[in-house]
N, C-alpha and C positions, 0 to 999 in steps of 0.2 A: 229599432222599428222592424216589425215582421210582416211577412206577406199576408194579405187578407184575401181570402177566396172570394172571387166576384160572383154574386148571385145572378141568377137568370131573371131578366125583366121581360115583362109582357106589356102589351099595349095598355096604356092608362096608368102604369105605375109611375110614381114620382121619383125623380132623380134629383137630389138636392146638391148644393155646394159641398156639404159635408161628405156625401157619397163620392163626389168627384175627387175630393181631397183623399178620401180613404182608399178608393179603388184605382185611381189614376196616378195622382201625385206620389202617394206612399208606396204603392206598388212598383212604380217605376224606380223610385229611390232604393227599394229593397232588392232590385235586380229581377232575376227570372227563377225564383225558387220553385215554380210550379212544375218545372222539368226534374226536380230532385225528388228521389224516392227514398233514399237511405242516407244516413250519416256518412260523410266522407265522399259523397258524389262530387264530381267535378264537371262544370260546364265548359263546353268549347264550341267554337264556331264551325258550323258545317258548310256555311256559305255566307255571303253578304246578308246581314240582318237575320240569320237563322243560327239557332243554338240547339245543342243536344247534350245528353248526359253520359258521362263516363263513370262507371261505378268504381268504388275503391278497389285498388289492386290487392294482391295477395301480400301478406306480411314480408317485408324486406324487398319487395319488387321495386323497380325504379320506373319512372315515366320516361318514355322514349318517343321520338318522333317517327311516326309511320309515313307512308307515301302521302297521305292527305289528312291524317288524324293522329292524335297522340294515342299511345297504347302502353299498357303496363307490360313490363317484361323483367325477367330475371336478371339480377345484377351479373354482368359477365364475370366479375371476380368471384362471386358465390358459385357460379356455374362451373368454373375451373377447379374450385376446391373439391377434392375427391375423398380426402381422409384427414384425420387430425394430424396437425404438424406440417401440412403442406405450406409452402412458400411460393408467393407470387412474385415474378420479376418481369422486367420489359426485355423481351427477346428481340425486339426491333422497335423502331419508332411507332408509337400508339398501338403496340401489340403486347398482350399480357401472355405469359406462360407459366406452367406450374412446375415446381421442383418438390418432388416427395421428400419427406423427412428422411434424413440420413440414419446411419447406424449409431448406436450409442458410442460416444467418444470421438466421433468424426468432427472435423472442422469444415466450415464453409469457406472455400477458396475460389479463386477466379481461374477459369480455364478458357482461353480463346475469348476472353471478354465477357463470359457468362459465369454465374455462380454455380459452383459444383461441390458436393460433399466429398471430402477426401480424409483418408487416415492421416494423422499427425506424423509426418515423416521428415526426417533430417536427411537431406540428399548428400550422397557421397560425391556425385559429379555435378557441378553446377555449370550451367550453359553460357554464362557471360562474366566477363571481368567485373569486379567490384559488386558481386551478387552474394546472396546468403539465403539460408533457411534456418528456421528455429524461433526461439522465444526472444522478444526484444522488450526493451524498456526505453522510455523517453526521459533524458536527463539533460541538465544544463552543463555545458562544457566550460571549464575555466579559462581555456585558451583555444586557439585554433586547433581543431582536431580533425585530421584527414581520415579517410576510410582506412581501416586496418590498424589505426593506433589504439594501443591498449591503455585502459584507465582504471584507477581505484576510485573509491568514493571518499571524498574529503569530509571534514568535520561539518561542512555546510550542506552535505548531501549532494554535492555536484560531482561531475566526472573530471578527475584531474589525471593528467598524463603520468603514468606509472613508470618507475624504473627500479632496477634491482641493486642499486647502490646502497640503500638502507631500508630497514624494515618500515620506516615511516612512510615511504613512497612506493612500497610494493603492495601486496594484497590486490593485485589486478583482477577485476571481476567482470569487466565489460569490455567490449571492442566495438569501435565505431563502425557502423555500417551505412552511413550516409554517403551516397555516391559522391556528391559535391562537397563533403565534409561539413563541419559545423564551425561557425564562427565563435570567437570568444564571448561568453555570457549569453550565447543563443542555445536553444534547445534542439535536440536531434535524437535520432534513433540509435541505440546501442544493443549489441547482441548479448544476451545473458547465456544461453547455451544453444549450440547448433553448429552449422558449418558456414564457412565464408571463403570466398575466392578473390584472390588479388594476383593478376598476371605477373606482377613484379616479384613475387615470392618465388624462391627456388629451394623448396624443402626436399629433404631426403624422405621419401615415402615410408611411413611406418614409424619414423623417428619421433621422439618426444620434442615438444616445443616449449621453451622457457621464456620467462620474462628476462629481457636484456637489460644491461646497464646503460645502454643508449635510451634516452627518454622516449617512452611510448612505443617501443619496438620489441620484436621477438627474436629469439635465437634458438638454434639446435645445439648449442654448446652451453652447458651448465656454468654460470657465473662461479668464479673461484677466488676473488679477491677478498680481503678483510672486510668484514661487515656486509658483504654481498649476500643477497637472498636468492636461494634456489627455489623458484616457484614453477611448477609445471602448469601450463596454460592449455595444453592440448596435444593432439598427435596429427601428423601430416597425413591426410587422406590421398592427396595428390601433390605433385610438385607445386602447385599453385592454390591448394585448398587446405584449410585447417579444420579439424574437428574441435571446435571451441568448448572446452569443458574445464575451466580454471579450477585448481585446487587451492584451498585456502589453508591447508596445513603446509607450512613453509619451513625451510631450513636456512638458518643465518650463519655465515661463517664468522668465526671469532679469532 
């Protein structure tokens, strides 16, 4: 049902029941379209029993509450965007901020709780015990695996503790970097290449670090027993920090 324009009546004109239904009942049912002038108009109350028209806003504008009436306004998110590639983030509760696109090859990292573009760096000096930088992978551990334990990938694609006693258990390629360790059959984060710090380590700085014959551990003394495997895992950056870069070309004693 659509609004019917009410004609002007003069004295002596006949007003029938059909007229009443058409101009009163049907028009009340249709609302107040007489205030509308253009497609997209919105009606809102200006006072009790009073309405007016708000024209359709600009494309992509949003309807916001003003002091006493609704109004169209630019989306604050769009207002913040200044260039292609801009990223919006929360700088505080209910507060948006803009981060311009970084340089090619940079990574989005976190600094003081906020997103920041950074060059991909592997740090030489790490600020805390059981910390790391670099590329990681999430794997399932076959047994309880503490931070700093080294693993090879078994036939099931899981991280198993490595040792240099035999070629079958060598080929260490990842090191556990979960601060609390990983339970058996649980998944966790392993470092593929990068740097890691453990205050319990006491490396000779600059020396090579090898896979040890003690399960899951490293040493700076190359294994020398029969069937032992010599695999370089990295180099000591500091007494408590390894540059993890495992070599998969290995030597086996015979």
